[in-house]
N, CA, C and O atoms as a GROMACS GRO file, in nm:
protein
  208
    1MET      N    1  -0.032  -0.803   0.857
    1MET     CA    2  -0.104  -0.749   0.961
    1MET      C    3  -0.235  -0.699   0.884
    1MET      O    4  -0.242  -0.643   0.774
    2GLN      N    5  -0.361  -0.742   0.992
    2GLN     CA    6  -0.482  -0.670   0.929
    2GLN      C    7  -0.520  -0.578   0.978
    2GLN      O    8  -0.488  -0.554   1.095
    3PHE      N    9  -0.594  -0.500   0.911
    3PHE     CA   10  -0.631  -0.343   0.939
    3PHE      C   11  -0.788  -0.355   0.947
    3PHE      O   12  -0.858  -0.418   0.868
    4LEU      N   13  -0.833  -0.277   1.066
    4LEU     CA   14  -0.998  -0.281   1.062
    4LEU      C   15  -1.078  -0.216   0.955
    4LEU      O   16  -1.196  -0.241   0.929
    5HIS      N   17  -0.996  -0.127   0.892
    5HIS     CA   18  -1.066  -0.049   0.777
    5HIS      C   19  -1.100  -0.149   0.639
    5HIS      O   20  -1.179  -0.122   0.548
    6ASN      N   21  -1.004  -0.288   0.655
    6ASN     CA   22  -1.017  -0.358   0.549
    6ASN      C   23  -1.110  -0.455   0.566
    6ASN      O   24  -1.141  -0.516   0.464
    7HIS      N   25  -1.180  -0.497   0.698
    7HIS     CA   26  -1.284  -0.579   0.746
    7HIS      C   27  -1.434  -0.516   0.658
    7HIS      O   28  -1.466  -0.398   0.640
    8GLU      N   29  -1.494  -0.620   0.624
    8GLU     CA   30  -1.610  -0.589   0.562
    8GLU      C   31  -1.709  -0.550   0.639
    8GLU      O   32  -1.812  -0.520   0.579
    9ASP      N   33  -1.710  -0.538   0.788
    9ASP     CA   34  -1.775  -0.470   0.870
    9ASP      C   35  -1.719  -0.343   0.933
    9ASP      O   36  -1.765  -0.303   1.040
   10PHE      N   37  -1.642  -0.291   0.884
   10PHE     CA   38  -1.589  -0.167   0.927
   10PHE      C   39  -1.676  -0.060   0.957
   10PHE      O   40  -1.664   0.009   1.058
   11ARG      N   41  -1.780  -0.042   0.854
   11ARG     CA   42  -1.866   0.065   0.864
   11ARG      C   43  -1.964   0.028   0.971
   11ARG      O   44  -2.006   0.122   1.039
   12PHE      N   45  -2.006  -0.087   0.997
   12PHE     CA   46  -2.078  -0.138   1.131
   12PHE      C   47  -2.024  -0.118   1.249
   12PHE      O   48  -2.102  -0.088   1.340
   13PHE      N   49  -1.879  -0.128   1.278
   13PHE     CA   50  -1.806  -0.106   1.388
   13PHE      C   51  -1.778   0.053   1.417
   13PHE      O   52  -1.768   0.093   1.533
   14ILE      N   53  -1.767   0.131   1.318
   14ILE     CA   54  -1.784   0.264   1.340
   14ILE      C   55  -1.907   0.310   1.394
   14ILE      O   56  -1.920   0.383   1.492
   15GLN      N   57  -2.007   0.257   1.313
   15GLN     CA   58  -2.148   0.319   1.380
   15GLN      C   59  -2.189   0.249   1.522
   15GLN      O   60  -2.270   0.301   1.599
   16GLU      N   61  -2.127   0.127   1.548
   16GLU     CA   62  -2.168   0.085   1.690
   16GLU      C   63  -2.074   0.166   1.797
   16GLU      O   64  -2.125   0.185   1.907
   17VAL      N   65  -1.922   0.222   1.773
   17VAL     CA   66  -1.868   0.294   1.841
   17VAL      C   67  -1.918   0.396   1.859
   17VAL      O   68  -1.916   0.444   1.973
   18SER      N   69  -1.971   0.457   1.764
   18SER     CA   70  -2.072   0.593   1.768
   18SER      C   71  -2.184   0.608   1.857
   18SER      O   72  -2.211   0.708   1.924
   19LYS      N   73  -2.260   0.479   1.851
   19LYS     CA   74  -2.342   0.493   1.922
   19LYS      C   75  -2.306   0.478   2.093
   19LYS      O   76  -2.387   0.532   2.168
   20GLN      N   77  -2.211   0.423   2.144
   20GLN     CA   78  -2.176   0.381   2.262
   20GLN      C   79  -2.109   0.500   2.306
   20GLN      O   80  -2.123   0.526   2.426
   21VAL      N   81  -2.034   0.581   2.232
   21VAL     CA   82  -1.946   0.679   2.288
   21VAL      C   83  -2.057   0.839   2.275
   21VAL      O   84  -2.042   0.941   2.342
   22GLY      N   85  -2.144   0.818   2.189
   22GLY     CA   86  -2.234   0.962   2.159
   22GLY      C   87  -2.177   1.040   2.068
   22GLY      O   88  -2.201   1.161   2.065
   23LEU      N   89  -2.091   0.979   1.979
   23LEU     CA   90  -2.042   1.091   1.882
   23LEU      C   91  -2.082   1.079   1.745
   23LEU      O   92  -2.136   0.971   1.720
   24GLU      N   93  -2.072   1.159   1.649
   24GLU     CA   94  -2.099   1.137   1.538
   24GLU      C   95  -2.020   1.040   1.459
   24GLU      O   96  -1.901   1.048   1.491
   25THR      N   97  -2.046   0.938   1.354
   25THR     CA   98  -1.987   0.842   1.299
   25THR      C   99  -1.890   0.924   1.240
   25THR      O  100  -1.777   0.890   1.276
   26PHE      N  101  -1.891   1.024   1.160
   26PHE     CA  102  -1.752   1.106   1.066
   26PHE      C  103  -1.672   1.128   1.188
   26PHE      O  104  -1.557   1.086   1.178
   27ILE      N  105  -1.702   1.181   1.302
   27ILE     CA  106  -1.578   1.189   1.398
   27ILE      C  107  -1.532   1.051   1.457
   27ILE      O  108  -1.412   1.051   1.486
   28VAL      N  109  -1.597   0.935   1.481
   28VAL     CA  110  -1.516   0.858   1.535
   28VAL      C  111  -1.456   0.793   1.419
   28VAL      O  112  -1.360   0.727   1.459
   29GLU      N  113  -1.475   0.779   1.249
   29GLU     CA  114  -1.399   0.757   1.169
   29GLU      C  115  -1.285   0.817   1.133
   29GLU      O  116  -1.196   0.752   1.078
   30LYS      N  117  -1.270   0.965   1.161
   30LYS     CA  118  -1.174   1.038   1.141
   30LYS      C  119  -1.073   1.006   1.247
   30LYS      O  120  -0.955   0.986   1.219
   31ASP      N  121  -1.131   1.002   1.398
   31ASP     CA  122  -1.007   0.964   1.482
   31ASP      C  123  -0.955   0.830   1.448
   31ASP      O  124  -0.837   0.814   1.479
   32TYR      N  125  -1.010   0.732   1.393
   32TYR     CA  126  -0.977   0.605   1.358
   32TYR      C  127  -0.865   0.636   1.240
   32TYR      O  128  -0.772   0.556   1.232
   33TRP      N  129  -0.868   0.734   1.158
   33TRP     CA  130  -0.782   0.729   1.054
   33TRP      C  131  -0.672   0.818   1.064
   33TRP      O  132  -0.573   0.813   0.992
   34VAL      N  133  -0.694   0.917   1.172
   34VAL     CA  134  -0.595   0.992   1.228
   34VAL      C  135  -0.477   0.902   1.302
   34VAL      O  136  -0.358   0.895   1.268
   35THR      N  137  -0.531   0.848   1.393
   35THR     CA  138  -0.467   0.712   1.476
   35THR      C  139  -0.383   0.634   1.383
   35THR      O  140  -0.261   0.621   1.399
   36PHE      N  141  -0.464   0.571   1.264
   36PHE     CA  142  -0.392   0.498   1.168
   36PHE      C  143  -0.255   0.571   1.118
   36PHE      O  144  -0.144   0.525   1.143
   37ILE      N  145  -0.275   0.683   1.049
   37ILE     CA  146  -0.183   0.762   1.015
   37ILE      C  147  -0.052   0.769   1.091
   37ILE      O  148   0.055   0.722   1.053
   38LEU      N  149  -0.080   0.841   1.216
   38LEU     CA  150   0.031   0.855   1.323
   38LEU      C  151   0.083   0.737   1.347
   38LEU      O  152   0.206   0.736   1.360
   39LYS      N  153   0.021   0.625   1.357
   39LYS     CA  154   0.071   0.474   1.381
   39LYS      C  155   0.192   0.439   1.258
   39LYS      O  156   0.305   0.394   1.276
   40LYS      N  157   0.127   0.477   1.130
   40LYS     CA  158   0.233   0.457   1.012
   40LYS      C  159   0.333   0.552   1.032
   40LYS      O  160   0.449   0.515   1.012
   41ASN      N  161   0.315   0.657   1.066
   41ASN     CA  162   0.434   0.770   1.062
   41ASN      C  163   0.520   0.748   1.138
   41ASN      O  164   0.635   0.773   1.104
   42SER      N  165   0.490   0.687   1.283
   42SER     CA  166   0.592   0.670   1.383
   42SER      C  167   0.674   0.566   1.338
   42SER      O  168   0.783   0.561   1.394
   43LYS      N  169   0.648   0.472   1.242
   43LYS     CA  170   0.753   0.391   1.208
   43LYS      C  171   0.839   0.415   1.091
   43LYS      O  172   0.912   0.331   1.040
   44ILE      N  173   0.822   0.557   1.046
   44ILE     CA  174   0.919   0.588   0.965
   44ILE      C  175   1.025   0.661   1.034
   44ILE      O  176   0.986   0.722   1.134
   45ARG      N  177   1.146   0.670   1.008
   45ARG     CA  178   1.253   0.721   1.079
   45ARG      C  179   1.269   0.864   1.095
   45ARG      O  180   1.291   0.912   1.206
   46ILE      N  181   1.257   0.942   0.983
   46ILE     CA  182   1.240   1.062   1.000
   46ILE      C  183   1.143   1.138   1.081
   46ILE      O  184   1.178   1.237   1.146
   47CYS      N  185   1.021   1.094   1.079
   47CYS     CA  186   0.892   1.121   1.146
   47CYS      C  187   0.923   1.108   1.300
   47CYS      O  188   0.847   1.162   1.380
   48ARG      N  189   1.030   1.039   1.343
   48ARG     CA  190   1.046   0.998   1.482
   48ARG      C  191   1.113   1.147   1.550
   48ARG      O  192   1.100   1.189   1.665
   49ARG      N  193   1.175   1.197   1.455
   49ARG     CA  194   1.257   1.314   1.505
   49ARG      C  195   1.159   1.437   1.530
   49ARG      O  196   1.170   1.527   1.614
   50ASN      N  197   1.057   1.414   1.430
   50ASN     CA  198   0.946   1.545   1.421
   50ASN      C  199   0.824   1.515   1.509
   50ASN      O  200   0.736   1.600   1.524
   51SER      N  201   0.820   1.413   1.557
   51SER     CA  202   0.686   1.368   1.649
   51SER      C  203   0.658   1.449   1.766
   51SER      O  204   0.751   1.502   1.826
   52PHE      N  205   0.542   1.462   1.802
   52PHE     CA  206   0.470   1.547   1.878
   52PHE      C  207   0.561   1.522   2.000
   52PHE      O  208   0.538   1.579   2.107
   0.00000   0.00000   0.00000
């Protein structure tokens, strides 16, 4: 599986989303990483019992 953060244009994508939604780039990137980690954790059996 390819992940967006491995793409050579990742920074460009973050900047474009930031412009479109009107948020600072660090917030958009933080949200990307939080979503990435939550998705990864949801695949771990022990985390399924402790999810939100």
